[in-house]
N, C-alpha and C positions, 0 to 999 in steps of 0.2 A: 276708846281707841286702843288698839293693840300695837305694840312695837317690838320688833326683833332686831338685834344687832349681831352681825357676824364679822370677824376679822381674820386677816392672815398677814404674815410678814413675808415679803418677797425680796430676794436678793437682786434687785434691779432698780434703776432710777425712777423716781416718782413720775416724772413727765413721760417717760417711755410707757409706763403702765397706764397712765391717764389716757394717752393717745391710743393705746391698744384697746382699751374698753370703749373709747369714744368712737372708734372706727367700726361701726356696726355693719356697714356695707361689705367690708372685706372679711369680717369675722367668720363667715361660713367656710372660707378656704382653710382656716387654721384651727378653729375650735370644732371638735368632733360633733357636738350636739346642735350646732347652729346650722340651720337649713338655708334661710334667706332673710334679707332685710333690705328695705329701701326707704328713702326719705320721701314721705308723702307730701310734705309741705315744709318750706323754710320760712319762719316768721321773722327771724333776725339772724345775724351772724352767730349768735349764741343759742338760739332756741329753734327747735324744729319738732315736727311730728313724724315719728318712725313707726313703720309696721314691720314686725319681725315674726319669724316662725322658727321653732326649735323641734328637735326630734326627742321625744320623751318616751323611753321604753318602746321604741319602734313606732310610736304614733306621732302624728304631727299636730302641734297646737300653735296658735298664733294670737297676737294681740297688738294693739296700738298704744303708744305712749308718747307723751310730750317730754322733751329733754331740754334742760338748760345747762350749758357748759360754762364754767368759770375757769379760764385757762391760767389765771394768776393764782387763785387759791387752790386750784386742782380739785374742783368739786363738780360732780355731775348730778344734778337734781332731776328726778323723773316723776311722772304721774300718769297712770293709766287713763286713757281717754274714756273708755267705757268698761269698767270692771265687770267681770262675770259674776253673776249671782252665786252665792249670797253676799258678795262684797259690795259695799256702797262706795268705797274708794280704796285706792291703793297708791301710795306714793312713798318716796324715800330719796336716798342720796348715796352716792359713792364719794369717799374721801381718800386722798392719797397724800400721806404725810411722810416726809423723810425721817429716817431714824439715824441715830448717832453713828452707826457703823456703815452708813451709805446705802442701806436698804430702804424699803418702803413699807409702812403700815397701811394696808388697805382696809377700810371700814365701810361696810354696807349696812344701811339702816332701811328697814321696811316698816311702814306704818299703814294700818288698814282698819276698817270697821265694817260691820255687817248691816244689811238692810233690816228694817224693823220686822220683828217677828221671826227672824232666823234663829234656829236652835243654837244653844250655847256651844254645842259640840262642833258647830261649823267653824268657830274661831280656832279651836284646837286643831281641826283638820287643816285649815289654811296655814297655821303656824307649823304644823308638822311637815307640810310640803316644803315650806321655806327652809326649815331646819335640815331637811334631807337633801335639798338641791343646792342651796347657796354655798355651803362649805365645799362641795365638789366643784362648783363654778370657780370659787376663789382659788382652790388648789390648782385647777387647770390654768388659770391666768398666771399664777406664780411660776408654774412649771414652763409655760410657753414663753414667758418673757426672755429667758436666756437663749431661746432657740429661734425667736421670730425673725431675726435678720437672715439667718441661714435658710429658713423655710421660704422667706420671700424670694431669696436669690434662686431657690430651687423650684420656683413656680413658673410654669409655661402655659401660654394661652394659644388656642387655635380657633379659627372661625371658618365654617364652610357654609355654602349656600346651594340650594337646589330649587328648581322651578318644577312644580307639580301641577299637571293639568287635571285636577280633580276638585270636587266640592270641598270647601273649607272645613266643614264638619267632619268629613271623612278623613281628611289629612290630620286634623287635630286629634281625632280619636285614635288613629293609627300611631301617631307619635306618642301619645299618652300610653298606649299599650306597650310600646317598646321599653319604657322604664317602669310602667305600672305593674307589669306581669312579673317583675323580678323583685322579690322581697328585700333584696339588699339595697334597693333604691328607695329614697323618700322623695316625694314630689309635692309641689303646690302650684296653683295658678294664681299668682298675685294680682294679675290684671288681665283684661281681655287681650288675647293674642300672644300670651306668654306662658310658657310652662318651664318651671325651674325644678331641677332635680339634683340629688346628691347621693353618692354611694356611701352608705353609713355602715355597711357590714360586708365582710368578705373581700376587703381590699387586697389586691395582689401584693406580694412581698416587694418592698422597695417604695411603696406609695404611702404618703401621709394623708392625702385627700384627693378626691376626684369630684368635681362639681360641673354643672353645665346648665344650659337653658336652650329651649326651642323658642323661636319667635316666628309668628305667622303673619305675613302681609298678604291680605286678600287683594287680588287684582282681576281684571277681566280675563275670564277663561281659566283661572287657576289660582294657585297660592305659591308665593315665594317663601321658602323655609330657611331660616338662618339658625344654624346649630353652633353654639359656642361651648367650648370645653376648657376647663382650667385644671391642671394637674400639678400637685406639689409632691416632689419626691421626698422620701424620708431621709433624715440625716445619714450620710455615709451609705446611701443606697447602692451606689456603684452600678454594675451592669444590670442588676435586677430592676432598678428603677427605670433605666433606659428602655429595657424590654417591656416593662409594664406600660410605659408611655406610648410605645409603638403599638401595643395591642389596643389601647384606647383609641388611638388615631384610626386604626383599622376598623374598630367598632363604629366610629363616627361615620366613616365612609359607607359601611354596610347599612347603617340606619338610613342614611340619605338615599342610598340605592333602593332600599325597600319602599321609601316614601315616593320616590320618582316612579316606581313601577305601578303605583296606583293609577297613574294617568296613561299607562300603555294599553293598547288594545289587547283583548284576550286572544290567545292563540286559537286558531281554528281547530275544532275537534274532529 
């Protein structure tokens, strides 16, 4: 078995940091590399199965993991449901321990092993990926802890609907193209009838994050499209943030207008 341990000390209360890491569903709004997460199944108040996707150097990768949360000891244990080859298992834990000066020592342990016959170099490669990514993740958590309340207060949500009299496949393909043709967006379809996206590059000045989702409800004669957007302004964004938020709202209206046009009769030539 291979084991790696990474640590960071954050100037924030242990429970705040525990809750920040545990809230995987809201994480994409505040952590730059998080794209989407949802609770697949809840087995008990402390244990669930989570599916999550992250943006890794512009590409999207996802996995499922079981989590067990101990709110008294402030420990989150995890185990990947189906590790990707050549790993035979991947599990570990997060620990949040108060320090004498009121800060928190965050410790993350990863334990993994390889399937039989896997080359020895595979273990070094897996360890290298963890050594490269986990310290960045920890640094991001420590930095975010001091700003999370302000960012939450600066987050606004909007929801718009449109009815499209066109085949579902055409509507979904057109919506996918709206965000898929732009390299600044990452996207994933976590389940049938849903397309989640996030702008991970080229954010307008004044924005901390911009996320959204299309939902498609197929009905007789067409599709109802629900477009939800969430925007978080950067700290002290001022007028730039307000203007960026307005542009995104205009973009949402334009997207739905384009989809609605799919069901309109073609103009006579």
